[in-house]
C-alpha positions as CSV (number, residue, x, y, z in Angstrom):
1,X,0.0,0.0,0.0
2,X,2.9,2.5,0.6
3,X,4.1,1.9,-2.8
4,X,0.7,2.5,-4.2
5,X,0.5,5.7,-2.3
6,X,4.0,6.6,-3.6
7,X,2.9,5.9,-7.3
8,X,-0.4,8.0,-6.8
9,X,1.6,11.0,-5.4
10,X,4.3,10.9,-8.1
11,X,1.4,10.8,-10.5
12,X,-0.1,13.9,-8.7
13,X,3.2,15.6,-8.8
14,X,3.4,15.1,-12.6
15,X,-0.2,16.3,-12.7
16,X,0.9,19.5,-10.9
17,X,4.1,20.3,-12.7
18,X,2.3,19.9,-16.2
19,X,-0.7,21.9,-15.2
20,X,1.4,24.9,-13.8
21,X,4.4,25.1,-15.9
22,X,2.8,27.4,-18.5
23,X,2.0,30.0,-16.0
24,X,5.4,29.8,-14.6
25,X,7.1,30.5,-17.9
26,X,4.3,32.4,-19.6
27,X,6.4,35.5,-20.2
28,X,8.9,33.5,-22.3
29,X,6.1,31.5,-24.1
30,X,4.4,34.7,-24.9
31,X,7.6,36.2,-26.3
32,X,8.3,33.1,-28.2
33,X,4.9,32.6,-29.8
34,X,4.1,36.4,-29.9
35,X,1.0,36.2,-27.7
36,X,-0.9,39.2,-26.4
37,X,-2.2,39.5,-22.9
38,X,-5.6,38.1,-23.7
39,X,-4.0,35.0,-25.2
40,X,-1.7,34.6,-22.4
41,X,-4.5,34.8,-19.9
42,X,-6.7,32.5,-21.9
43,X,-3.9,29.8,-21.6
44,X,-4.3,29.9,-17.7
45,X,-7.9,30.6,-17.4
46,X,-9.1,28.1,-20.1
47,X,-7.3,25.4,-18.3
48,X,-8.6,26.1,-14.9
49,X,-12.2,26.6,-16.1
50,X,-12.4,23.6,-18.1
51,X,-10.6,21.5,-15.5
52,X,-13.5,22.5,-13.0
53,X,-16.1,21.7,-15.5
54,X,-14.6,18.4,-16.3
55,X,-14.5,17.2,-12.8
56,X,-18.1,16.2,-12.6
57,X,-18.1,14.1,-15.8
58,X,-14.8,12.5,-14.7
59,X,-16.3,11.6,-11.2
60,X,-19.2,9.7,-13.2
61,X,-16.6,7.9,-15.2
62,X,-14.7,6.9,-12.2
63,X,-17.9,5.4,-10.5
64,X,-18.3,3.2,-13.6
65,X,-14.9,2.2,-15.0
66,X,-12.0,0.5,-13.3
67,X,-10.0,3.2,-11.5
68,X,-6.4,2.0,-12.0
69,X,-6.9,1.7,-15.8
70,X,-8.8,4.9,-16.0
71,X,-5.8,6.7,-14.2
72,X,-3.3,5.0,-16.5
73,X,-5.2,6.3,-19.5
74,X,-5.5,9.7,-18.1
75,X,-1.8,10.2,-17.0
76,X,-0.7,8.6,-20.4
77,X,-2.8,11.2,-22.2
78,X,-1.6,14.3,-20.4
79,X,1.9,13.0,-20.7
80,X,1.6,12.8,-24.6
81,X,-0.1,16.2,-24.6
82,X,2.9,17.6,-22.6
83,X,5.1,16.5,-25.7
84,X,2.7,18.2,-28.2
85,X,2.7,21.3,-26.1
86,X,6.4,21.6,-26.2
87,X,6.2,21.6,-30.0
88,X,3.3,24.1,-30.4
89,X,4.0,26.8,-33.0
90,X,1.1,29.1,-32.2
91,X,-1.6,30.1,-29.6
92,X,-4.3,27.7,-31.2
93,X,-2.1,24.6,-30.9
94,X,-1.0,25.4,-27.3
95,X,-4.6,26.1,-26.2
96,X,-5.7,22.9,-27.6
97,X,-3.1,20.9,-25.6
98,X,-4.1,22.9,-22.6
99,X,-7.9,22.0,-23.1
100,X,-6.7,18.1,-23.5
101,X,-4.6,18.6,-20.3
102,X,-7.8,19.7,-18.4
103,X,-9.9,16.8,-19.6
104,X,-7.2,14.1,-19.0
105,X,-6.2,15.4,-15.6
106,X,-9.7,15.7,-14.2
107,X,-9.8,11.9,-13.6
108,X,-7.0,12.1,-11.1
109,X,-8.5,13.4,-8.0
110,X,-11.8,11.6,-8.1
111,X,-9.9,8.3,-8.5
112,X,-7.4,9.0,-5.7
113,X,-9.9,10.6,-3.3
114,X,-11.8,7.3,-3.2
115,X,-8.9,4.8,-3.7
116,X,-6.5,6.1,-1.0
117,X,-9.0,5.7,2.0
118,X,-9.6,2.2,0.7
119,X,-6.0,1.4,0.8
120,X,-5.5,3.1,4.2
121,X,-8.6,2.6,6.1
122,X,-7.0,3.3,9.6
123,X,-4.7,6.2,8.4
124,X,-6.7,7.9,5.8
125,X,-6.0,11.5,7.0
126,X,-2.2,10.9,6.9
127,X,-2.2,9.2,3.6
128,X,-4.4,12.0,2.0
129,X,-2.1,14.6,3.6
130,X,0.9,13.0,2.2
131,X,-0.9,12.7,-1.2
132,X,-2.1,16.3,-1.2
133,X,1.5,17.6,-0.6
134,X,2.4,16.7,-4.0
135,X,0.5,19.5,-5.7
136,X,2.3,22.1,-3.8
137,X,5.7,20.4,-4.4
138,X,4.7,20.2,-8.2
139,X,3.7,23.9,-8.2
140,X,6.9,24.7,-6.6
141,X,8.8,23.0,-9.2
142,X,7.1,24.5,-11.9
143,X,8.3,28.0,-10.8
144,X,11.8,26.8,-9.9
145,X,13.4,27.3,-13.2
146,X,12.0,30.8,-13.6
147,X,13.0,31.6,-10.0
148,X,16.7,30.5,-10.4
149,X,17.0,32.3,-13.7
150,X,15.8,35.5,-12.1
151,X,18.2,35.1,-9.1
152,X,21.3,34.7,-11.4
153,X,20.2,37.6,-13.5
154,X,19.0,35.7,-16.7
155,X,16.1,37.5,-18.1
156,X,15.5,35.1,-20.9
157,X,16.8,31.8,-19.8
158,X,15.9,30.0,-23.1
159,X,17.2,32.8,-25.3
160,X,14.5,32.1,-27.8
161,X,14.1,34.7,-30.3
162,X,12.2,35.3,-33.7
163,X,14.3,36.4,-36.5
164,X,13.5,36.9,-40.3
165,X,14.4,33.9,-42.3
166,X,16.6,36.0,-44.7
167,X,18.7,37.0,-41.6
168,X,19.1,33.4,-40.4
169,X,22.8,32.4,-39.8
170,X,23.0,28.7,-39.1
171,X,26.6,29.0,-37.9
172,X,25.5,31.0,-34.8
173,X,21.7,29.8,-34.5
174,X,20.1,26.6,-33.8
175,X,16.6,26.4,-35.5
176,X,13.6,25.4,-33.3
177,X,10.9,25.9,-35.8
178,X,9.7,28.2,-38.6
179,X,6.4,30.1,-38.9
180,X,5.8,32.1,-42.2
181,X,8.7,34.1,-42.8
182,X,10.1,33.9,-39.5
183,X,12.4,31.4,-37.6
184,X,12.4,30.8,-33.8
185,X,16.1,30.3,-32.9
186,X,18.4,29.8,-29.9
187,X,22.1,30.4,-29.8
188,X,24.7,28.0,-29.8
189,X,26.1,26.9,-26.3
190,X,29.3,25.4,-25.1
191,X,29.4,22.7,-22.4
192,X,29.6,25.2,-19.5
193,X,26.2,26.5,-20.7
194,X,27.7,30.1,-21.7
195,X,26.4,31.5,-25.0
196,X,29.3,31.6,-27.5
197,X,27.5,33.4,-30.1
198,X,25.2,36.3,-29.8
199,X,21.8,36.5,-31.7
200,X,22.1,39.0,-34.6
201,X,19.1,41.0,-35.0
């Protein structure tokens, strides 16, 4: 049972990190995808609102379907969507991934809130407290990268910039993706994580 609780808590940790990482790095995402304030807010509001709406249908599914298998499908789904979100080229693609996050992650708590008391009938409160601590640890991890970067004075830790295609110099830039006549690039690094070439505007 202890290992089951550990697995559920790790799943919740992953749930929290993937859910809150966009708000944590939103300034950099907005700059990369050229989002306005409304679009940036929609990425957070859309996820939160749809997650709240999806909880009730998810609870109905949990009452009717095998819980471990349903949780496995949900966690696999939001893991795959995390990969798609990392490759999103525009607001619409990223928002669609966030919508998928909300639907897939909604099954987590209805399952765990019923499963954990069954696994620990004599220590339900302790088990639930340990499980719920994962969400706050996940939120902390989501903001850790941005916090560290701000402490060491890095304003744009990913150094992602959009440059015109006709200004692209592959000897100094690594291409992430293209959109229209613009290219998303990062500078080349050495093994000490120091920029060895500057982005040429």
